[in-house]
KOLFI-402356 format. One record per residue (C-alpha): x, y, z; residue in three letters. Coordinates in steps of 0.25 Angstrom, whole numbers, padded with zeros to 4 digits, always signed. Example, Ala and Ser with C-alpha at 12.3 -4.5 7.8 and 13.67 -1.06 7.14 Angstrom:
2
+0049-0018+0031Ala;+0055-0004+0029Ser;
This chain:
559
-0317+0344-0045Arg;-0315+0358-0039Ser;-0302+0359-0047Ala;-0309+0356-0058Gly;-0321+0366-0058Thr;-0314+0379-0051Asn;-0299+0377-0053Gly;-0297+0375-0037Asn;-0285+0365-0035Leu;-0283+0367-0021Thr;-0289+0355-0017Gly;-0282+0346-0026Val;-0272+0344-0013Trp;-0283+0337-0006Asp;-0285+0327-0016Met;-0281+0313-0014Arg;-0280+0301-0027Gly;-0274+0287-0030Pro;-0259+0285-0035Leu;-0267+0272-0043Val;-0276+0270-0050Ala;-0284+0259-0044Arg;-0285+0255-0030Ser;-0288+0240-0033Asp;-0276+0236-0041Gly;-0262+0231-0037Pro;-0259+0246-0034Leu;-0269+0248-0023Ser;-0257+0250-0013Asp;-0254+0263-0018Val;-0269+0268-0023Ala;-0272+0276-0012Gly;-0277+0289-0012Ser;-0267+0300-0011Val;-0266+0315-0010Pro;-0265+0322-0022Phe;-0250+0329-0017Ala;-0244+0315-0017Thr;-0251+0313-0032Leu;-0245+0325-0036Leu;-0231+0323-0030Thr;-0231+0308-0035Val;-0235+0313-0049Trp;-0225+0324-0049Ala;-0214+0315-0044Gly;-0217+0306-0054Ala;-0216+0316-0063Leu;-0201+0321-0058Val;-0196+0307-0057Leu;-0201+0304-0072Thr;-0193+0316-0077Gln;-0180+0313-0068Leu;-0180+0299-0074Met;-0180+0304-0087Tyr;-0169+0312-0085Leu;-0160+0301-0077Val;-0164+0292-0088Asn;-0159+0303-0100Ala;-0146+0304-0091Trp;-0144+0289-0090Val;-0148+0288-0105Gly;-0140+0298-0111Thr;-0127+0293-0103Lys;-0129+0277-0107Val;-0132+0281-0121Glu;-0119+0289-0120Arg;-0110+0278-0115Val;-0116+0267-0123Leu;-0114+0275-0137Val;-0100+0279-0133Thr;-0096+0265-0129Asp;-0104+0259-0141Ile;-0098+0267-0151Arg;-0083+0263-0144Gln;-0085+0250-0146Arg;-0090+0252-0160Val;-0077+0261-0165His;-0068+0251-0156Asp;-0072+0239-0163His;-0071+0245-0176Leu;-0056+0246-0173Gln;-0056+0232-0173Thr;-0062+0228-0185Leu;-0050+0224-0197Ser;-0048+0233-0209Leu;-0057+0225-0217Asp;-0071+0228-0211Phe;-0068+0245-0213Phe;-0062+0242-0228Thr;-0077+0237-0229Ala;-0084+0248-0221Ser;-0088+0263-0225Arg;-0081+0273-0215Ser;-0095+0280-0213Gly;-0103+0269-0211Ala;-0093+0263-0201Leu;-0092+0277-0193Met;-0109+0277-0193His;-0108+0263-0188Arg;-0100+0268-0175Val;-0105+0283-0173Thr;-0120+0280-0176Thr;-0123+0265-0176Glu;-0117+0261-0164Ser;-0126+0272-0156Ala;-0137+0261-0160Gly;-0132+0251-0149Val;-0132+0263-0139Gln;-0147+0264-0144Arg;-0150+0251-0141Leu;-0147+0252-0128Leu;-0151+0264-0123Thr;-0165+0265-0131Asp;-0169+0251-0133Cys;-0166+0244-0122Leu;-0166+0253-0109Leu;-0177+0261-0112Pro;-0186+0250-0115Pro;-0182+0242-0103Leu;-0186+0255-0094Ile;-0199+0257-0101Asp;-0202+0242-0101Ser;-0202+0242-0085Val;-0210+0255-0086Val;-0221+0248-0097Leu;-0221+0236-0086Leu;-0224+0244-0076Val;-0236+0252-0085Ala;-0241+0237-0088Val;-0242+0233-0073Cys;-0248+0246-0069Tyr;-0259+0246-0079Leu;-0262+0231-0076Val;-0263+0236-0063Ala;-0274+0246-0066Leu;-0279+0234-0076Ser;-0274+0224-0084Trp;-0285+0224-0094Gln;-0282+0239-0098Met;-0267+0234-0098Thr;-0270+0223-0109Val;-0279+0234-0118Ala;-0267+0244-0117Ala;-0258+0234-0123Leu;-0267+0226-0132Val;-0260+0234-0145Leu;-0245+0231-0141Thr;-0244+0218-0149Pro;-0249+0229-0162Val;-0239+0238-0157Ala;-0226+0229-0157Leu;-0230+0222-0171Leu;-0231+0237-0176Val;-0218+0238-0166Leu;-0209+0229-0172Arg;-0213+0230-0187Tyr;-0209+0244-0188Ala;-0197+0242-0180Gly;-0191+0232-0192Arg;-0192+0246-0200Tyr;-0186+0253-0190Val;-0175+0244-0190Gln;-0173+0243-0205Ala;-0173+0258-0209Ala;-0163+0259-0198Val;-0153+0250-0205Arg;-0157+0258-0216Arg;-0152+0270-0210Thr;-0140+0265-0206Met;-0135+0260-0217Asp;-0139+0274-0222Ala;-0132+0280-0214Asp;-0118+0273-0214Arg;-0120+0274-0229Ala;-0121+0290-0226Met;-0108+0289-0218Gly;-0100+0282-0227Ala;-0104+0292-0238Glu;-0101+0304-0228Leu;-0087+0297-0224Glu;-0083+0297-0239Gln;-0085+0311-0243Thr;-0078+0315-0231Val;-0066+0306-0233Ser;-0065+0310-0248Gly;-0070+0325-0249Ile;-0056+0328-0255Ala;-0058+0319-0268Glu;-0074+0321-0267Ile;-0072+0337-0269Gln;-0061+0335-0279Leu;-0070+0327-0288Phe;-0082+0336-0286Asn;-0089+0324-0281Ala;-0097+0330-0271Gln;-0109+0328-0279Pro;-0106+0313-0279Val;-0105+0312-0266Arg;-0117+0321-0261Ser;-0126+0312-0270Lys;-0121+0298-0261Arg;-0121+0305-0249Phe;-0135+0309-0251Arg;-0139+0295-0257Ala;-0135+0290-0244Val;-0140+0302-0235Ser;-0153+0301-0241Asp;-0154+0287-0239Glu;-0150+0288-0223Ala;-0162+0299-0222Ala;-0172+0290-0228Lys;-0167+0278-0220Ser;-0168+0289-0205Glu;-0182+0293-0210Ala;-0188+0277-0211Ser;-0180+0274-0197Thr;-0188+0286-0191Val;-0201+0283-0199Met;-0200+0270-0193Trp;-0196+0273-0178Met;-0207+0285-0180Gln;-0218+0275-0184Ala;-0214+0266-0174Thr;-0215+0278-0163Ala;-0227+0282-0170Asn;-0234+0267-0169Gly;-0231+0266-0153Ser;-0238+0279-0152Gln;-0252+0274-0158Val;-0250+0260-0151Phe;-0249+0269-0136Val;-0261+0277-0143Ala;-0270+0268-0148Val;-0267+0258-0134Ser;-0271+0271-0125Thr;-0283+0271-0132Val;-0287+0256-0131Val;-0283+0260-0117Val;-0294+0270-0115Leu;-0305+0262-0123Leu;-0304+0250-0116Val;-0303+0257-0104Gly;-0316+0264-0106Ile;-0324+0252-0109Gly;-0317+0242-0100Phe;-0312+0251-0089Ser;-0324+0246-0079Ser;-0321+0232-0081Ser;-0307+0232-0079Phe;-0310+0240-0066Gly;-0304+0253-0071Leu;-0310+0266-0067Thr;-0310+0279-0075Phe;-0298+0284-0066Ala;-0290+0271-0067Gly;-0293+0270-0083Leu;-0285+0284-0084Met;-0274+0280-0077Val;-0273+0268-0085Phe;-0274+0275-0097Ala;-0263+0286-0091Gly;-0254+0273-0089Met;-0255+0267-0105Val;-0245+0277-0110Pro;-0237+0275-0098Thr;-0237+0261-0104Met;-0236+0263-0117Phe;-0225+0274-0116Gly;-0214+0263-0112Ala;-0220+0255-0122Ala;-0219+0264-0133Gln;-0204+0266-0127Arg;-0202+0253-0128Val;-0208+0250-0142Met;-0199+0264-0145Gly;-0187+0257-0140Ala;-0189+0245-0149Tyr;-0191+0255-0161Thr;-0177+0261-0158Thr;-0173+0247-0156Tyr;-0176+0244-0170Gln;-0169+0257-0174Ser;-0156+0256-0168Val;-0156+0238-0170Ala;-0147+0240-0183Pro;-0138+0250-0176Ser;-0134+0243-0166Ala;-0134+0229-0174Ala;-0123+0237-0182Ser;-0116+0241-0171Thr;-0114+0227-0165Tyr;-0113+0221-0180Glu;-0100+0230-0181Leu;-0095+0226-0167Leu;-0097+0212-0170Asp;-0089+0214-0183Thr;-0076+0207-0180Arg;-0060+0211-0186Pro;-0059+0202-0197Thr;-0043+0203-0194Val;-0043+0197-0178Gln;-0032+0194-0169Glu;-0029+0178-0168Ser;-0034+0172-0153Pro;-0021+0171-0150Gly;-0013+0182-0155Ala;+0000+0187-0148Val;+0006+0201-0147Glu;+0018+0201-0159Leu;+0027+0208-0153Gly;+0040+0215-0158Glu;+0045+0210-0171Val;+0053+0214-0182Arg;+0045+0215-0193Gly;+0048+0202-0203Asn;+0035+0200-0210Leu;+0031+0186-0218Val;+0018+0185-0228Phe;+0017+0173-0231Thr;+0007+0168-0241Asp;-0003+0180-0238Val;-0017+0180-0245Ala;-0027+0191-0244Phe;-0039+0197-0251Gly;-0050+0207-0250Tyr;-0059+0198-0256Thr;-0060+0182-0259Pro;-0058+0184-0273Thr;-0047+0196-0274Gln;-0035+0192-0267Pro;-0026+0205-0263Val;-0015+0195-0257Leu;-0013+0182-0263Asp;+0000+0172-0256Gly;+0010+0185-0253Leu;+0021+0181-0244Ser;+0034+0189-0241Phe;+0043+0192-0229Ser;+0049+0204-0224Ile;+0061+0205-0214Ala;+0063+0216-0203Glu;+0068+0228-0209Gly;+0062+0227-0223Glu;+0057+0237-0229Thr;+0047+0232-0240Val;+0038+0237-0250Ala;+0025+0230-0256Leu;+0021+0235-0269Val;+0012+0231-0279Gly;+0000+0234-0287Gly;-0013+0243-0281Ile;-0022+0231-0273Gly;-0011+0221-0272Ser;-0011+0221-0258Gly;+0000+0228-0251Lys;-0009+0236-0242Ser;-0015+0223-0240Thr;-0003+0216-0234Val;-0001+0229-0224Phe;-0015+0225-0220Asn;-0013+0210-0218Leu;+0001+0214-0210Leu;-0007+0224-0201Leu;-0017+0214-0200Arg;-0028+0223-0206Phe;-0032+0212-0213Leu;-0028+0196-0212Asp;-0024+0186-0224Pro;-0032+0176-0230Gln;-0018+0167-0231Arg;-0007+0168-0227Gly;+0002+0172-0215Arg;+0011+0185-0210Ile;+0021+0186-0199Leu;+0028+0196-0193Leu;+0040+0191-0187Asp;+0035+0177-0188Gly;+0023+0180-0182His;+0010+0179-0189Pro;+0002+0191-0188Ile;-0010+0186-0188Asp;-0007+0179-0173Gly;-0003+0192-0166Val;-0011+0205-0161Thr;-0015+0215-0170Ile;-0012+0226-0162Ala;+0002+0220-0160Ser;+0005+0218-0174Leu;+0001+0233-0177Arg;+0010+0236-0167Glu;+0022+0230-0177Gln;+0016+0234-0189Val;+0013+0248-0194Ser;+0007+0253-0205Lys;+0007+0269-0212Leu;-0005+0270-0219Ala;-0006+0274-0234Gln;-0017+0283-0227Phe;-0014+0287-0213Pro;-0025+0288-0202Phe;-0023+0300-0194Phe;-0034+0305-0184Thr;-0036+0321-0182Lys;-0027+0323-0172Asp;-0013+0326-0168Thr;-0002+0322-0175Ile;+0004+0315-0163Arg;-0010+0308-0159Glu;-0011+0302-0174Asn;+0005+0296-0171Ile;+0001+0291-0158Arg;-0011+0282-0164Leu;+0001+0272-0168Ala;+0002+0273-0152Arg;-0005+0278-0143Pro;+0006+0278-0130Glu;+0016+0285-0138Ala;+0024+0296-0134Thr;+0024+0310-0141Asp;+0039+0307-0141Ala;+0037+0294-0147Glu;+0027+0300-0159Ile;+0037+0312-0161Glu;+0048+0300-0162Gln;+0039+0293-0173Ala;+0037+0306-0181Cys;+0053+0308-0181Ile;+0054+0294-0187Arg;+0044+0298-0198Ala;+0050+0309-0201Asn;+0038+0316-0198Val;+0041+0323-0185His;+0048+0337-0190Ala;+0033+0339-0199Val;+0026+0338-0188Ile;+0034+0347-0180Thr;+0036+0356-0190Asp;+0026+0369-0186Pro;+0025+0372-0201Lys;+0019+0359-0204Lys;+0011+0352-0192Met;+0006+0366-0184His;+0005+0358-0170Asp;+0017+0347-0173Gly;+0013+0335-0167Tyr;-0001+0340-0162Asp;-0006+0343-0178Thr;-0019+0337-0179Val;-0018+0328-0191Val;-0029+0333-0201Asp;-0030+0333-0217Val;-0020+0341-0220Gln;-0010+0341-0210Val;-0001+0335-0209Pro;+0000+0333-0225Ser;-0003+0319-0230Gly;+0013+0316-0230Gly;+0014+0321-0216Gln;+0004+0312-0211Lys;+0011+0300-0217Arg;+0023+0302-0210Leu;+0016+0305-0197Ile;+0007+0291-0200Ala;+0021+0284-0202Leu;+0025+0291-0187Ala;+0014+0285-0181Arg;+0018+0271-0185Cys;+0032+0272-0182Leu;+0026+0277-0169Leu;+0023+0262-0166Arg;+0038+0257-0174Thr;+0032+0244-0180Pro;+0041+0234-0183Glu;+0034+0234-0197Val;+0030+0247-0205Leu;+0019+0248-0215Leu;+0020+0259-0225Leu;+0007+0261-0234Asp;+0011+0272-0246Glu;+0019+0279-0235Pro;+0023+0289-0247Thr;+0011+0293-0249Glu;+0008+0309-0248Asn;+0022+0311-0245Leu;+0032+0322-0252Asp;+0045+0318-0256Ala;+0052+0323-0243Asp;+0041+0315-0236Gln;+0043+0302-0244Arg;+0059+0303-0240Ala;+0056+0303-0226Leu;+0048+0292-0225Leu;+0058+0284-0233Thr;+0067+0286-0222Gly;+0059+0284-0212Val;+0055+0269-0218Ile;+0069+0268-0221Arg;+0073+0270-0206Gly;+0063+0263-0199Tyr;+0062+0250-0207Ala;+0077+0248-0205Lys;+0074+0238-0196Asp;+0059+0237-0199Arg;+0050+0231-0208Thr;+0042+0241-0218Cys;+0032+0237-0229Leu;+0029+0250-0238Val;+0016+0251-0249Ile;+0020+0260-0257Ser;+0016+0266-0272His;+0030+0274-0272Asp;+0039+0265-0277Met;+0050+0274-0275Asp;+0045+0274-0262Phe;+0046+0260-0261Ile;+0060+0257-0268Ala;+0067+0268-0257Ala;+0063+0262-0246Val;+0060+0247-0247Ala;+0069+0234-0247Asp;+0059+0226-0253Arg;+0048+0228-0263Ile;+0036+0216-0261Leu;+0028+0215-0274Val;+0014+0211-0274Ile;+0006+0207-0286Glu;-0005+0197-0286Asp;-0006+0196-0271Gly;+0009+0192-0270Arg;+0022+0196-0270Ile;+0026+0198-0285Ala;+0040+0203-0282Gln;+0050+0208-0271Gln;+0064+0215-0269Gly;+0069+0228-0270Asp;+0065+0241-0279His;+0077+0237-0288His;+0077+0221-0289Ala;+0060+0225-0292Leu;+0064+0235-0303Ile;+0072+0225-0308Ala;+0064+0212-0308Ala;+0052+0220-0315Gly;+0038+0216-0311Gly;+0027+0224-0305Leu;+0037+0232-0297Tyr;+0043+0239-0308Lys;+0031+0241-0315Arg;+0024+0248-0302Leu;+0038+0256-0300Tyr;+0038+0260-0315Glu;+0024+0266-0314Ala;+0029+0274-0303Gln;+0041+0280-0309Asn;+0037+0282-0326Val;+0045+0291-0332Ala;+0035+0303-0337Leu;+0039+0305-0351Pro;+0046+0319-0355Ser;
């Protein structure tokens, strides 16, 4: 009273007060009067302890989040590498990148935001409710009377949150796919002045993504505001009921104030639990998408009893092989042929005749729908995929390079290979002299592969060296002369003749002169089967598809 009238606070240290509001309840053992200094110490200690716990919680939370999100992304990335080729041909690269880098974080948020914090807040809520029940069970019922209404509203809004998040995910995937197409095709886009077309497409998907994101934010904010309204209205109900019936409930005015002060603590915990539910609704689609991706299984799988292939000689047999990318459009239909060890065979046919499909079947990127493929008498679906690809290697039409040194790009084929083995492979591919020429490669084997360096032809020879590093018994060459000048083409011809003396080599090329120069035998594919076979001279003499293809490429120009 003295402090209130004249501002004199010196007597406050002589004051005493209770630690709890009621002395006749379950907490009567600690209801005794204590000095003001004790009350101040307890209050200050609680504040410091609260902030310390917040700091510890933040540190533990960020560490757990980092570990979880890194592990989840790694699992998704590594699982992606196990899927079959048809999964990637049916998917858009930009959308897959978004699923790995962004949507996979939804699993982490599901664990750290929707599982652990609600458990802690549930304990806080339980303690707060028990304390309020100890003060007055009637007032506690009044405080919770609006809870069913709040839960119904939360469930209603949660469905809209989830639908909005799904639309946002689809829009973000579409936006990522459009951006990936723009970046990968920028040369043609600029060549044909197609920037306005690409800009219009990107604006459409970007606008859709922004609208979906705005809808998600709106519904989540509405849910949060609804929780605030619930807390405010419930607090008003507590005060009204307390003022009207506190004497009937055995509460003093001081007890009512303590009860009213504890209500926000209870509702704060309840609000965070409801917020976690809203967050769950927002991250559940991302988490479901991630688990859907992890549950996707490769269409090409090893048989349970698959064995290591071991050393082979390179004898290949295709027997009545059939395959189609759709049920109504077969690509291969009863394809049969055999290739002996040390033979170089070319596959020739029109566009879409199935030449590349033969390679993909042999490497088990695809499985035939009928027929058998044997390597040295071993059915290739009865050996492990890894051991098969140790013996069968392919020079792709568009070789893959990472933004790393030439040495490390070659080492992709055999991570344990020494520098000497890498250089020996380059010597065999006739590209060592190019790599070590400072005028062509300024840092030699340590030159970082970029768009312009090495050139397209040099990259193809480097990719060939990568294949030769594994010394495969069966070498597949897909359009090997593409981007090669006359000198490089001659070097490649020498490499193939030298390497294929005692190994099997299959070639796909539209360069008919190159095929005539390197192939011991030519298989002509038409209507999914072998229509002709023989060497160049025999096929020219026989007429048919091969002669037409050869003459179409070597047609004489009018003088």
